[in-house]
N, CA, C, O and the ligand as a Tripos MOL2 file, in Angstrom:
@<TRIPOS>MOLECULE
protein
  301   299    76     0     0
PROTEIN
NO_CHARGES

@<TRIPOS>ATOM
      1 N        -130.0230  -62.7000   31.1610 N.3       1 MET1
      2 CA       -128.8720  -61.9620   30.7210 C.3       1 MET1
      3 C        -128.3050  -61.8700   29.5780 C.2       1 MET1
      4 O        -127.2260  -62.4540   29.4780 O.2       1 MET1
      5 N        -128.7650  -61.2140   28.5110 N.am      2 ALA2
      6 CA       -128.3390  -61.3320   27.1660 C.3       2 ALA2
      7 C        -127.3380  -60.0500   26.7430 C.2       2 ALA2
      8 O        -127.0200  -59.8560   25.5700 O.2       2 ALA2
      9 N        -127.0420  -59.4960   27.4640 N.am      3 ALA3
     10 CA       -126.2950  -58.2720   27.1560 C.3       3 ALA3
     11 C        -124.9460  -58.6240   26.5050 C.2       3 ALA3
     12 O        -124.3040  -59.4830   27.1100 O.2       3 ALA3
     13 N        -124.4080  -58.1340   25.4120 N.am      4 ALA4
     14 CA       -123.2150  -58.2800   24.9830 C.3       4 ALA4
     15 C        -121.9640  -57.4420   25.7840 C.2       4 ALA4
     16 O        -121.9190  -56.3130   26.2710 O.2       4 ALA4
     17 N        -121.1230  -58.3790   25.6970 N.am      5 LYS5
     18 CA       -119.9090  -57.9580   26.7340 C.3       5 LYS5
     19 C        -118.9210  -56.9530   25.9870 C.2       5 LYS5
     20 O        -118.5690  -57.1600   24.8260 O.2       5 LYS5
     21 N        -118.5560  -56.0050   26.6240 N.am      6 GLY6
     22 CA       -117.8730  -55.0320   26.1050 C.3       6 GLY6
     23 C        -118.2240  -54.4970   24.7670 C.2       6 GLY6
     24 O        -119.3590  -54.0590   24.5750 O.2       6 GLY6
     25 N        -117.1920  -54.5000   23.6840 N.am      7 GLY7
     26 CA       -117.7010  -54.5170   22.3320 C.3       7 GLY7
     27 C        -117.6670  -53.0680   21.9810 C.2       7 GLY7
     28 O        -118.4570  -52.3640   22.6100 O.2       7 GLY7
     29 N        -116.9410  -52.5170   21.1400 N.am      8 ALA8
     30 CA       -116.8480  -51.0780   20.7520 C.3       8 ALA8
     31 C        -118.2060  -50.8720   19.8930 C.2       8 ALA8
     32 O        -118.7390  -51.7850   19.2630 O.2       8 ALA8
     33 N        -118.6560  -49.6340   19.9520 N.am      9 LYS9
     34 CA       -119.9950  -49.2530   19.2870 C.3       9 LYS9
     35 C        -119.5930  -49.1990   17.8410 C.2       9 LYS9
     36 O        -118.4760  -48.7900   17.5250 O.2       9 LYS9
     37 N        -120.3460  -49.5420   17.0850 N.am     10 LYS10
     38 CA       -120.3560  -49.4400   15.4690 C.3      10 LYS10
     39 C        -120.4760  -47.9110   15.3230 C.2      10 LYS10
     40 O        -121.2280  -47.1430   15.9220 O.2      10 LYS10
     41 N        -119.3810  -47.6130   14.2060 N.am     11 PRO11
     42 CA       -119.6740  -46.3570   13.8240 C.3      11 PRO11
     43 C        -121.0550  -45.7520   13.1850 C.2      11 PRO11
     44 O        -121.7030  -46.5750   12.5380 O.2      11 PRO11
     45 N        -121.4700  -44.7370   13.2540 N.am     12 ALA12
     46 CA       -122.5210  -44.1040   12.7780 C.3      12 ALA12
     47 C        -122.6980  -44.4270   11.3980 C.2      12 ALA12
     48 O        -121.8620  -43.9950   10.6040 O.2      12 ALA12
     49 N        -123.8430  -45.2550   10.9010 N.am     13 ALA13
     50 CA       -124.0610  -45.4910    9.6640 C.3      13 ALA13
     51 C        -124.3810  -44.3130    8.6400 C.2      13 ALA13
     52 O        -125.2490  -43.4570    8.8120 O.2      13 ALA13
     53 N        -123.6510  -44.4020    7.7030 N.am     14 LYS14
     54 CA       -123.8340  -43.3560    6.6200 C.3      14 LYS14
     55 C        -125.2350  -43.4290    5.9940 C.2      14 LYS14
     56 O        -125.8430  -44.4960    5.8960 O.2      14 LYS14
     57 N        -125.7480  -42.1850    5.5500 N.am     15 SER15
     58 CA       -126.9380  -42.2980    4.8440 C.3      15 SER15
     59 C        -126.9600  -42.9100    3.4450 C.2      15 SER15
     60 O        -126.1430  -42.6270    2.5690 O.2      15 SER15
     61 N        -128.0290  -43.8240    3.3090 N.am     16 GLY16
     62 CA       -127.8670  -44.4510    2.0690 C.3      16 GLY16
     63 C        -126.7840  -45.6580    1.9520 C.2      16 GLY16
     64 O        -125.8160  -45.7420    2.7070 O.2      16 GLY16
     65 N        -127.0480  -46.5170    0.9850 N.am     17 PRO17
     66 CA       -126.3650  -47.6940    0.6790 C.3      17 PRO17
     67 C        -124.8310  -47.4140    0.2380 C.2      17 PRO17
     68 O        -124.5800  -46.4310   -0.4590 O.2      17 PRO17
     69 N        -124.0580  -48.0850    0.5570 N.am     18 ALA18
     70 CA       -122.5380  -47.8920    0.4060 C.3      18 ALA18
     71 C        -122.4130  -48.1490   -1.3150 C.2      18 ALA18
     72 O        -122.9430  -49.1010   -1.8870 O.2      18 ALA18
     73 N        -121.6690  -47.1780   -1.9300 N.am     19 LYS19
     74 CA       -121.6940  -47.3370   -3.5310 C.3      19 LYS19
     75 C        -120.5640  -48.3730   -3.6300 C.2      19 LYS19
     76 O        -119.6430  -48.3500   -2.8140 O.2      19 LYS19
     77 N        -120.6210  -49.2750   -4.6110 N.am     20 SER20
     78 CA       -119.7170  -50.2710   -4.9840 C.3      20 SER20
     79 C        -118.7500  -49.6070   -5.8490 C.2      20 SER20
     80 O        -119.1270  -48.7680   -6.6670 O.2      20 SER20
     81 N        -117.5900  -49.9160   -5.7240 N.am     21 THR21
     82 CA       -116.4270  -49.4000   -6.4940 C.3      21 THR21
     83 C        -115.8770  -50.4100   -7.4300 C.2      21 THR21
     84 O        -114.9140  -50.2300   -8.1750 O.2      21 THR21
     85 N        -116.5110  -51.3780   -7.3320 N.am     22 LYS22
     86 CA       -116.2650  -52.6040   -8.2500 C.3      22 LYS22
     87 C        -116.3690  -52.4320   -9.8150 C.2      22 LYS22
     88 O        -117.5160  -52.1970  -10.1930 O.2      22 LYS22
     89 N        -115.4890  -52.4930  -10.7190 N.am     23 LYS23
     90 CA       -115.8800  -51.9930  -12.0390 C.3      23 LYS23
     91 C        -116.4790  -53.2010  -12.8130 C.2      23 LYS23
     92 O        -115.9330  -54.2830  -12.5960 O.2      23 LYS23
     93 N        -117.3640  -53.1800  -13.5520 N.am     24 THR24
     94 CA       -118.1740  -54.3150  -14.2170 C.3      24 THR24
     95 C        -117.2110  -54.6400  -15.4260 C.2      24 THR24
     96 O        -116.3350  -53.8450  -15.7660 O.2      24 THR24
     97 N        -117.3880  -55.6700  -15.9640 N.am     25 ARG25
     98 CA       -116.5970  -56.2670  -17.0610 C.3      25 ARG25
     99 C        -117.1280  -55.6660  -18.3580 C.2      25 ARG25
    100 O        -116.3080  -55.5330  -19.2660 O.2      25 ARG25
    101 N        -118.2270  -55.3340  -18.5420 N.am     26 LYS26
    102 CA       -118.9050  -54.5030  -19.6130 C.3      26 LYS26
    103 C        -118.9110  -55.6300  -20.9050 C.2      26 LYS26
    104 O        -118.4860  -55.4440  -22.0450 O.2      26 LYS26
    105 N        -119.4730  -56.7310  -20.3940 N.am     27 LEU27
    106 CA       -119.3300  -57.6850  -21.3720 C.3      27 LEU27
    107 C        -120.1670  -57.4340  -22.5940 C.2      27 LEU27
    108 O        -119.8290  -58.1470  -23.5400 O.2      27 LEU27
    109 N        -121.0470  -56.7130  -22.8070 N.am     28 HIS28
    110 CA       -122.0580  -56.0990  -23.7650 C.3      28 HIS28
    111 C        -121.1800  -55.4560  -24.6250 C.2      28 HIS28
    112 O        -121.7170  -55.3120  -25.7230 O.2      28 HIS28
    113 N        -120.0740  -55.0170  -24.5860 N.am     29 THR29
    114 CA       -119.1610  -54.3120  -25.5570 C.3      29 THR29
    115 C        -118.4480  -55.2210  -26.2590 C.2      29 THR29
    116 O        -117.8660  -54.8160  -27.2650 O.2      29 THR29
    117 N        -118.3440  -56.6190  -25.8850 N.am     30 LEU30
    118 CA       -117.4980  -57.3230  -26.6220 C.3      30 LEU30
    119 C        -118.0670  -58.0880  -27.7600 C.2      30 LEU30
    120 O        -117.3730  -58.9170  -28.3500 O.2      30 LEU30
    121 N        -119.1500  -57.8770  -28.0560 N.am     31 TYR31
    122 CA       -119.9830  -58.6520  -29.0860 C.3      31 TYR31
    123 C        -120.9720  -57.6380  -29.8790 C.2      31 TYR31
    124 O        -121.0930  -56.4550  -29.5600 O.2      31 TYR31
    125 N        -121.5930  -58.1910  -30.8460 N.am     32 THR32
    126 CA       -122.7920  -57.3910  -31.5810 C.3      32 THR32
    127 C        -123.5800  -58.5460  -31.9790 C.2      32 THR32
    128 O        -123.2270  -59.6930  -32.2550 O.2      32 THR32
    129 N        -124.7100  -58.0010  -31.9480 N.am     33 LEU33
    130 CA       -125.9630  -58.8840  -32.3430 C.3      33 LEU33
    131 C        -126.1940  -58.6150  -33.8790 C.2      33 LEU33
    132 O        -126.2760  -57.4280  -34.1940 O.2      33 LEU33
    133 N        -126.2990  -59.4600  -34.7750 N.am     34 SER34
    134 CA       -126.6880  -59.2390  -36.0600 C.3      34 SER34
    135 C        -127.8640  -60.2400  -36.2130 C.2      34 SER34
    136 O        -127.6220  -61.4450  -36.2920 O.2      34 SER34
    137 N        -129.1960  -59.7390  -36.2560 N.am     35 GLY35
    138 CA       -130.1490  -61.0650  -36.4320 C.3      35 GLY35
    139 C        -130.3320  -61.8570  -35.2600 C.2      35 GLY35
    140 O        -130.8220  -61.5410  -34.1750 O.2      35 GLY35
    141 N        -129.7780  -63.1210  -35.7230 N.am     36 ASP36
    142 CA       -129.9010  -64.1020  -34.6240 C.3      36 ASP36
    143 C        -128.4890  -64.6240  -34.3400 C.2      36 ASP36
    144 O        -128.2290  -65.6080  -33.6490 O.2      36 ASP36
    145 N        -127.7270  -63.9310  -34.8870 N.am     37 LYS37
    146 CA       -126.2730  -64.3530  -34.6900 C.3      37 LYS37
    147 C        -125.3740  -63.4150  -33.8330 C.2      37 LYS37
    148 O        -125.5480  -62.1970  -33.7950 O.2      37 LYS37
    149 N        -124.5030  -64.0020  -33.2210 N.am     38 VAL38
    150 CA       -123.6340  -63.1350  -32.3490 C.3      38 VAL38
    151 C        -122.5240  -63.0250  -33.1270 C.2      38 VAL38
    152 O        -122.0660  -64.0150  -33.6980 O.2      38 VAL38
    153 N        -121.9570  -61.7790  -33.2370 N.am     39 GLN39
    154 CA       -120.4450  -61.5250  -33.6730 C.3      39 GLN39
    155 C        -119.5160  -61.0970  -32.5890 C.2      39 GLN39
    156 O        -119.6110  -59.9600  -32.1280 O.2      39 GLN39
    157 N        -118.5720  -61.9880  -32.1310 N.am     40 ARG40
    158 CA       -117.5730  -61.4120  -31.2610 C.3      40 ARG40
    159 C        -116.6920  -60.6680  -31.7250 C.2      40 ARG40
    160 O        -116.1980  -60.8110  -32.8440 O.2      40 ARG40
    161 N        -116.3910  -59.7720  -30.9010 N.am     41 LYS41
    162 CA       -115.2540  -58.6800  -31.5430 C.3      41 LYS41
    163 C        -113.5990  -59.2530  -31.1100 C.2      41 LYS41
    164 O        -112.6400  -59.0370  -31.8510 O.2      41 LYS41
    165 N        -113.5050  -59.8680  -30.0340 N.am     42 ASN42
    166 CA       -112.2060  -60.3550  -29.6430 C.3      42 ASN42
    167 C        -112.1830  -61.8490  -29.9870 C.2      42 ASN42
    168 O        -113.1130  -62.6480  -29.8710 O.2      42 ASN42
    169 N        -110.8720  -62.0840  -30.4570 N.am     43 ARG43
    170 CA       -110.2360  -63.4630  -30.6630 C.3      43 ARG43
    171 C        -110.4730  -64.3640  -29.4100 C.2      43 ARG43
    172 O        -110.3150  -63.9530  -28.2600 O.2      43 ARG43
    173 N        -110.8720  -65.6460  -29.7400 N.am     44 SER44
    174 CA       -110.6220  -66.6230  -28.5710 C.3      44 SER44
    175 C        -109.1120  -67.2250  -28.4180 C.2      44 SER44
    176 O        -108.3970  -67.4010  -29.4040 O.2      44 SER44
    177 N        -108.7660  -67.4720  -27.3070 N.am     45 CYS45
    178 CA       -107.5830  -68.0830  -26.9600 C.3      45 CYS45
    179 C        -107.2850  -69.4220  -27.6480 C.2      45 CYS45
    180 O        -107.9050  -70.4790  -27.5210 O.2      45 CYS45
    181 N        -106.2500  -69.1700  -28.3740 N.am     46 PRO46
    182 CA       -105.8240  -70.7740  -29.0010 C.3      46 PRO46
    183 C        -105.3770  -71.9700  -28.1020 C.2      46 PRO46
    184 O        -105.1720  -73.1250  -28.4770 O.2      46 PRO46
    185 N        -105.2720  -71.4920  -26.9140 N.am     47 LYS47
    186 CA       -104.6620  -72.5870  -25.8850 C.3      47 LYS47
    187 C        -106.1380  -73.0120  -25.2720 C.2      47 LYS47
    188 O        -106.5220  -74.1800  -25.3230 O.2      47 LYS47
    189 N        -106.8020  -72.1220  -24.7790 N.am     48 CYS48
    190 CA       -108.2120  -72.4270  -23.7390 C.3      48 CYS48
    191 C        -109.1320  -72.8140  -24.8030 C.2      48 CYS48
    192 O        -110.0260  -73.5610  -24.4060 O.2      48 CYS48
    193 N        -109.1690  -72.4940  -26.1450 N.am     49 GLY49
    194 CA       -110.4360  -72.7970  -26.9200 C.3      49 GLY49
    195 C        -111.3200  -71.6790  -26.7760 C.2      49 GLY49
    196 O        -111.0590  -70.5920  -26.2600 O.2      49 GLY49
    197 N        -112.6930  -72.1690  -27.4300 N.am     50 GLN50
    198 CA       -113.7600  -71.4740  -27.3820 C.3      50 GLN50
    199 C        -114.3250  -70.8230  -25.9230 C.2      50 GLN50
    200 O        -114.3850  -71.6050  -24.9740 O.2      50 GLN50
    201 N        -114.6990  -69.5600  -25.7330 N.am     51 GLY51
    202 CA       -115.1380  -69.1890  -24.5220 C.3      51 GLY51
    203 C        -114.1990  -68.4530  -23.6540 C.2      51 GLY51
    204 O        -114.4960  -67.9370  -22.5760 O.2      51 GLY51
    205 N        -112.9880  -68.4480  -24.2430 N.am     52 TYR52
    206 CA       -111.9220  -67.8090  -23.3860 C.3      52 TYR52
    207 C        -111.3480  -66.7380  -24.1770 C.2      52 TYR52
    208 O        -110.6350  -67.1130  -25.1070 O.2      52 TYR52
    209 N        -111.4920  -65.5370  -24.0260 N.am     53 PHE53
    210 CA       -111.3580  -64.5850  -25.0280 C.3      53 PHE53
    211 C        -109.9590  -63.7940  -24.7900 C.2      53 PHE53
    212 O        -109.4900  -63.8930  -23.6560 O.2      53 PHE53
    213 N        -109.4070  -63.1950  -25.5260 N.am     54 LEU54
    214 CA       -108.1750  -62.4750  -25.4730 C.3      54 LEU54
    215 C        -108.5460  -61.0350  -25.1450 C.2      54 LEU54
    216 O        -109.4730  -60.4560  -25.7100 O.2      54 LEU54
    217 N        -107.7540  -60.4640  -24.1760 N.am     55 GLY55
    218 CA       -108.0940  -59.1390  -23.6580 C.3      55 GLY55
    219 C        -107.1290  -58.1330  -24.7380 C.2      55 GLY55
    220 O        -106.0500  -58.4540  -25.2360 O.2      55 GLY55
    221 N        -107.8150  -56.9300  -24.9110 N.am     56 VAL56
    222 CA       -107.1370  -56.1210  -25.9980 C.3      56 VAL56
    223 C        -106.5270  -55.0170  -25.2220 C.2      56 VAL56
    224 O        -107.2040  -54.2100  -24.5860 O.2      56 VAL56
    225 N        -104.9950  -54.9950  -25.2980 N.am     57 HIS57
    226 CA       -104.1920  -54.2740  -24.7600 C.3      57 HIS57
    227 C        -103.6030  -53.0980  -25.8200 C.2      57 HIS57
    228 O        -103.9590  -53.1450  -26.9970 O.2      57 HIS57
    229 N        -102.9050  -52.2930  -25.4600 N.am     58 ALA58
    230 CA       -102.3190  -51.2630  -26.3740 C.3      58 ALA58
    231 C        -101.6890  -51.9330  -27.6240 C.2      58 ALA58
    232 O        -102.0460  -51.6900  -28.7770 O.2      58 ALA58
    233 N        -100.5480  -52.9480  -27.2080 N.am     59 ASN59
    234 CA        -99.8190  -53.4560  -28.3020 C.3      59 ASN59
    235 C         -99.7370  -54.9460  -27.9880 C.2      59 ASN59
    236 O         -98.6860  -55.5380  -28.2330 O.2      59 ASN59
    237 N        -100.7870  -55.5950  -27.4560 N.am     60 ARG60
    238 CA       -100.9540  -57.0980  -27.2410 C.3      60 ARG60
    239 C        -102.1610  -57.5380  -26.9850 C.2      60 ARG60
    240 O        -103.0530  -56.7230  -26.7490 O.2      60 ARG60
    241 N        -102.4190  -58.9480  -26.9850 N.am     61 LEU61
    242 CA       -103.7520  -59.4850  -26.9340 C.3      61 LEU61
    243 C        -103.4420  -60.6690  -25.8320 C.2      61 LEU61
    244 O        -102.5630  -61.4870  -26.1030 O.2      61 LEU61
    245 N        -104.0900  -60.7520  -24.7160 N.am     62 VAL62
    246 CA       -103.5090  -61.5290  -23.5940 C.3      62 VAL62
    247 C        -104.6790  -62.3070  -23.1200 C.2      62 VAL62
    248 O        -105.8000  -61.7990  -23.0710 O.2      62 VAL62
    249 N        -104.4650  -63.3940  -22.8110 N.am     63 CYS63
    250 CA       -105.5790  -64.2580  -22.1500 C.3      63 CYS63
    251 C        -105.6070  -64.3980  -20.6260 C.2      63 CYS63
    252 O        -104.6240  -64.8220  -20.0200 O.2      63 CYS63
    253 N        -106.6680  -64.0630  -20.0510 N.am     64 GLY64
    254 CA       -106.8360  -64.1440  -18.9560 C.3      64 GLY64
    255 C        -106.4990  -65.2040  -17.9440 C.2      64 GLY64
    256 O        -106.0620  -64.9820  -16.8150 O.2      64 GLY64
    257 N        -106.7880  -66.5590  -18.5530 N.am     65 LYS65
    258 CA       -106.6990  -67.4750  -17.9860 C.3      65 LYS65
    259 C        -105.2120  -68.1010  -17.9160 C.2      65 LYS65
    260 O        -104.5440  -68.3280  -16.9070 O.2      65 LYS65
    261 N        -104.9150  -68.2930  -19.1320 N.am     66 CYS66
    262 CA       -103.4130  -68.9400  -19.3900 C.3      66 CYS66
    263 C        -102.3240  -68.1370  -19.5110 C.2      66 CYS66
    264 O        -101.1970  -68.6330  -19.4940 O.2      66 CYS66
    265 N        -102.5490  -66.5970  -19.6700 N.am     67 ALA67
    266 CA       -101.4650  -65.7050  -19.8440 C.3      67 ALA67
    267 C        -100.7180  -65.7720  -21.2290 C.2      67 ALA67
    268 O         -99.5500  -65.4140  -21.3800 O.2      67 ALA67
    269 N        -101.4860  -66.2440  -22.1690 N.am     68 TYR68
    270 CA       -101.0460  -66.3730  -23.3540 C.3      68 TYR68
    271 C        -101.0570  -64.8460  -24.0260 C.2      68 TYR68
    272 O        -102.0150  -64.0800  -23.9210 O.2      68 TYR68
    273 N         -99.9560  -64.5730  -24.6570 N.am     69 VAL69
    274 CA        -99.7930  -63.1810  -25.0130 C.3      69 VAL69
    275 C         -99.3320  -63.1710  -26.5630 C.2      69 VAL69
    276 O         -98.3690  -63.8370  -26.9430 O.2      69 VAL69
    277 N        -100.1030  -62.3580  -27.4280 N.am     70 GLU70
    278 CA        -99.7340  -62.2130  -28.7860 C.3      70 GLU70
    279 C         -99.5780  -60.7310  -29.0920 C.2      70 GLU70
    280 O        -100.4980  -59.9400  -28.8820 O.2      70 GLU70
    281 N         -98.5110  -60.4000  -29.5450 N.am     71 TYR71
    282 CA        -98.1240  -59.0080  -29.7560 C.3      71 TYR71
    283 C         -98.7920  -58.6080  -31.1210 C.2      71 TYR71
    284 O         -99.0190  -59.2810  -32.1270 O.2      71 TYR71
    285 N         -99.0200  -57.3500  -30.8360 N.am     72 VAL72
    286 CA        -99.6010  -56.7810  -32.2810 C.3      72 VAL72
    287 C         -98.4290  -55.7230  -32.5370 C.2      72 VAL72
    288 O         -97.8410  -55.0150  -31.7200 O.2      72 VAL72
    289 N         -98.2800  -55.8260  -33.8320 N.am     73 THR73
    290 CA        -97.3080  -54.8030  -34.3850 C.3      73 THR73
    291 C         -98.1070  -53.8460  -35.2760 C.2      73 THR73
    292 O         -98.9390  -54.2110  -36.1070 O.2      73 THR73
    293 N         -97.7300  -52.4640  -34.9840 N.am     74 LYS74
    294 CA        -98.6680  -51.5420  -35.7650 C.3      74 LYS74
    295 C         -97.7100  -51.3370  -37.2120 C.2      74 LYS74
    296 O         -96.4810  -51.2690  -37.1970 O.2      74 LYS74
    297 N         -98.5670  -51.2580  -38.4500 N.am     75 LYS75
    298 CA        -97.9900  -50.8030  -39.4450 C.3      75 LYS75
    299 C         -97.7870  -49.6630  -39.7420 C.2      75 LYS75
    300 O         -97.1890  -49.3930  -40.7840 O.2      75 LYS75
    301 ZN       -105.8100  -69.0630  -22.6160 Zn       76 ZN76
@<TRIPOS>BOND
     1     1     2 1
     2     2     3 1
     3     3     4 2
     4     3     5 am
     5     5     6 1
     6     6     7 1
     7     7     8 2
     8     7     9 am
     9     9    10 1
    10    10    11 1
    11    11    12 2
    12    11    13 am
    13    13    14 1
    14    14    15 1
    15    15    16 2
    16    15    17 am
    17    17    18 1
    18    18    19 1
    19    19    20 2
    20    19    21 am
    21    21    22 1
    22    22    23 1
    23    23    24 2
    24    23    25 am
    25    25    26 1
    26    26    27 1
    27    27    28 2
    28    27    29 am
    29    29    30 1
    30    30    31 1
    31    31    32 2
    32    31    33 am
    33    33    34 1
    34    34    35 1
    35    35    36 2
    36    35    37 am
    37    37    38 1
    38    38    39 1
    39    39    40 2
    40    39    41 am
    41    41    42 1
    42    42    43 1
    43    43    44 2
    44    43    45 am
    45    45    46 1
    46    46    47 1
    47    47    48 2
    48    47    49 am
    49    49    50 1
    50    50    51 1
    51    51    52 2
    52    51    53 am
    53    53    54 1
    54    54    55 1
    55    55    56 2
    56    55    57 am
    57    57    58 1
    58    58    59 1
    59    59    60 2
    60    59    61 am
    61    61    62 1
    62    62    63 1
    63    63    64 2
    64    63    65 am
    65    65    66 1
    66    66    67 1
    67    67    68 2
    68    67    69 am
    69    69    70 1
    70    70    71 1
    71    71    72 2
    72    71    73 am
    73    73    74 1
    74    74    75 1
    75    75    76 2
    76    75    77 am
    77    77    78 1
    78    78    79 1
    79    79    80 2
    80    79    81 am
    81    81    82 1
    82    82    83 1
    83    83    84 2
    84    83    85 am
    85    85    86 1
    86    86    87 1
    87    87    88 2
    88    87    89 am
    89    89    90 1
    90    90    91 1
    91    91    92 2
    92    91    93 am
    93    93    94 1
    94    94    95 1
    95    95    96 2
    96    95    97 am
    97    97    98 1
    98    98    99 1
    99    99   100 2
   100    99   101 am
   101   101   102 1
   102   102   103 1
   103   103   104 2
   104   103   105 am
   105   105   106 1
   106   106   107 1
   107   107   108 2
   108   107   109 am
   109   109   110 1
   110   110   111 1
   111   111   112 2
   112   111   113 am
   113   113   114 1
   114   114   115 1
   115   115   116 2
   116   115   117 am
   117   117   118 1
   118   118   119 1
   119   119   120 2
   120   119   121 am
   121   121   122 1
   122   122   123 1
   123   123   124 2
   124   123   125 am
   125   125   126 1
   126   126   127 1
   127   127   128 2
   128   127   129 am
   129   129   130 1
   130   130   131 1
   131   131   132 2
   132   131   133 am
   133   133   134 1
   134   134   135 1
   135   135   136 2
   136   135   137 am
   137   137   138 1
   138   138   139 1
   139   139   140 2
   140   139   141 am
   141   141   142 1
   142   142   143 1
   143   143   144 2
   144   143   145 am
   145   145   146 1
   146   146   147 1
   147   147   148 2
   148   147   149 am
   149   149   150 1
   150   150   151 1
   151   151   152 2
   152   151   153 am
   153   153   154 1
   154   154   155 1
   155   155   156 2
   156   155   157 am
   157   157   158 1
   158   158   159 1
   159   159   160 2
   160   159   161 am
   161   161   162 1
   162   162   163 1
   163   163   164 2
   164   163   165 am
   165   165   166 1
   166   166   167 1
   167   167   168 2
   168   167   169 am
   169   169   170 1
   170   170   171 1
   171   171   172 2
   172   171   173 am
   173   173   174 1
   174   174   175 1
   175   175   176 2
   176   175   177 am
   177   177   178 1
   178   178   179 1
   179   179   180 2
   180   179   181 am
   181   181   182 1
   182   182   183 1
   183   183   184 2
   184   183   185 am
   185   185   186 1
   186   186   187 1
   187   187   188 2
   188   187   189 am
   189   189   190 1
   190   190   191 1
   191   191   192 2
   192   191   193 am
   193   193   194 1
   194   194   195 1
   195   195   196 2
   196   195   197 am
   197   197   198 1
   198   198   199 1
   199   199   200 2
   200   199   201 am
   201   201   202 1
   202   202   203 1
   203   203   204 2
   204   203   205 am
   205   205   206 1
   206   206   207 1
   207   207   208 2
   208   207   209 am
   209   209   210 1
   210   210   211 1
   211   211   212 2
   212   211   213 am
   213   213   214 1
   214   214   215 1
   215   215   216 2
   216   215   217 am
   217   217   218 1
   218   218   219 1
   219   219   220 2
   220   219   221 am
   221   221   222 1
   222   222   223 1
   223   223   224 2
   224   223   225 am
   225   225   226 1
   226   226   227 1
   227   227   228 2
   228   227   229 am
   229   229   230 1
   230   230   231 1
   231   231   232 2
   232   231   233 am
   233   233   234 1
   234   234   235 1
   235   235   236 2
   236   235   237 am
   237   237   238 1
   238   238   239 1
   239   239   240 2
   240   239   241 am
   241   241   242 1
   242   242   243 1
   243   243   244 2
   244   243   245 am
   245   245   246 1
   246   246   247 1
   247   247   248 2
   248   247   249 am
   249   249   250 1
   250   250   251 1
   251   251   252 2
   252   251   253 am
   253   253   254 1
   254   254   255 1
   255   255   256 2
   256   255   257 am
   257   257   258 1
   258   258   259 1
   259   259   260 2
   260   259   261 am
   261   261   262 1
   262   262   263 1
   263   263   264 2
   264   263   265 am
   265   265   266 1
   266   266   267 1
   267   267   268 2
   268   267   269 am
   269   269   270 1
   270   270   271 1
   271   271   272 2
   272   271   273 am
   273   273   274 1
   274   274   275 1
   275   275   276 2
   276   275   277 am
   277   277   278 1
   278   278   279 1
   279   279   280 2
   280   279   281 am
   281   281   282 1
   282   282   283 1
   283   283   284 2
   284   283   285 am
   285   285   286 1
   286   286   287 1
   287   287   288 2
   288   287   289 am
   289   289   290 1
   290   290   291 1
   291   291   292 2
   292   291   293 am
   293   293   294 1
   294   294   295 1
   295   295   296 2
   296   295   297 am
   297   297   298 1
   298   298   299 1
   299   299   300 2
@<TRIPOS>SUBSTRUCTURE
     1 MET1         2 RESIDUE 1 A MET
     2 ALA2         6 RESIDUE 1 A ALA
     3 ALA3        10 RESIDUE 1 A ALA
     4 ALA4        14 RESIDUE 1 A ALA
     5 LYS5        18 RESIDUE 1 A LYS
     6 GLY6        22 RESIDUE 1 A GLY
     7 GLY7        26 RESIDUE 1 A GLY
     8 ALA8        30 RESIDUE 1 A ALA
     9 LYS9        34 RESIDUE 1 A LYS
    10 LYS10       38 RESIDUE 1 A LYS
    11 PRO11       42 RESIDUE 1 A PRO
    12 ALA12       46 RESIDUE 1 A ALA
    13 ALA13       50 RESIDUE 1 A ALA
    14 LYS14       54 RESIDUE 1 A LYS
    15 SER15       58 RESIDUE 1 A SER
    16 GLY16       62 RESIDUE 1 A GLY
    17 PRO17       66 RESIDUE 1 A PRO
    18 ALA18       70 RESIDUE 1 A ALA
    19 LYS19       74 RESIDUE 1 A LYS
    20 SER20       78 RESIDUE 1 A SER
    21 THR21       82 RESIDUE 1 A THR
    22 LYS22       86 RESIDUE 1 A LYS
    23 LYS23       90 RESIDUE 1 A LYS
    24 THR24       94 RESIDUE 1 A THR
    25 ARG25       98 RESIDUE 1 A ARG
    26 LYS26      102 RESIDUE 1 A LYS
    27 LEU27      106 RESIDUE 1 A LEU
    28 HIS28      110 RESIDUE 1 A HIS
    29 THR29      114 RESIDUE 1 A THR
    30 LEU30      118 RESIDUE 1 A LEU
    31 TYR31      122 RESIDUE 1 A TYR
    32 THR32      126 RESIDUE 1 A THR
    33 LEU33      130 RESIDUE 1 A LEU
    34 SER34      134 RESIDUE 1 A SER
    35 GLY35      138 RESIDUE 1 A GLY
    36 ASP36      142 RESIDUE 1 A ASP
    37 LYS37      146 RESIDUE 1 A LYS
    38 VAL38      150 RESIDUE 1 A VAL
    39 GLN39      154 RESIDUE 1 A GLN
    40 ARG40      158 RESIDUE 1 A ARG
    41 LYS41      162 RESIDUE 1 A LYS
    42 ASN42      166 RESIDUE 1 A ASN
    43 ARG43      170 RESIDUE 1 A ARG
    44 SER44      174 RESIDUE 1 A SER
    45 CYS45      178 RESIDUE 1 A CYS
    46 PRO46      182 RESIDUE 1 A PRO
    47 LYS47      186 RESIDUE 1 A LYS
    48 CYS48      190 RESIDUE 1 A CYS
    49 GLY49      194 RESIDUE 1 A GLY
    50 GLN50      198 RESIDUE 1 A GLN
    51 GLY51      202 RESIDUE 1 A GLY
    52 TYR52      206 RESIDUE 1 A TYR
    53 PHE53      210 RESIDUE 1 A PHE
    54 LEU54      214 RESIDUE 1 A LEU
    55 GLY55      218 RESIDUE 1 A GLY
    56 VAL56      222 RESIDUE 1 A VAL
    57 HIS57      226 RESIDUE 1 A HIS
    58 ALA58      230 RESIDUE 1 A ALA
    59 ASN59      234 RESIDUE 1 A ASN
    60 ARG60      238 RESIDUE 1 A ARG
    61 LEU61      242 RESIDUE 1 A LEU
    62 VAL62      246 RESIDUE 1 A VAL
    63 CYS63      250 RESIDUE 1 A CYS
    64 GLY64      254 RESIDUE 1 A GLY
    65 LYS65      258 RESIDUE 1 A LYS
    66 CYS66      262 RESIDUE 1 A CYS
    67 ALA67      266 RESIDUE 1 A ALA
    68 TYR68      270 RESIDUE 1 A TYR
    69 VAL69      274 RESIDUE 1 A VAL
    70 GLU70      278 RESIDUE 1 A GLU
    71 TYR71      282 RESIDUE 1 A TYR
    72 VAL72      286 RESIDUE 1 A VAL
    73 THR73      290 RESIDUE 1 A THR
    74 LYS74      294 RESIDUE 1 A LYS
    75 LYS75      298 RESIDUE 1 A LYS
    76 ZN76       301 GROUP 0 **** ****
């Protein structure tokens, strides 16, 4: 007897694989390649060091790791 006890039936499967709603980080937009060298567009975090970049927002730069914030004032 290998029959499963009770158990609600699974809802009918939709056709095709479920689409992921997760947004990609689009890291390719954060640097440019010039020859053999990489030019990064965003500044790195002064606290965390290289490899941790500041996210660019409307009026500020924010580190996602340590929450360092640097406000940018428009001229
Ligand atoms: Zn940081």
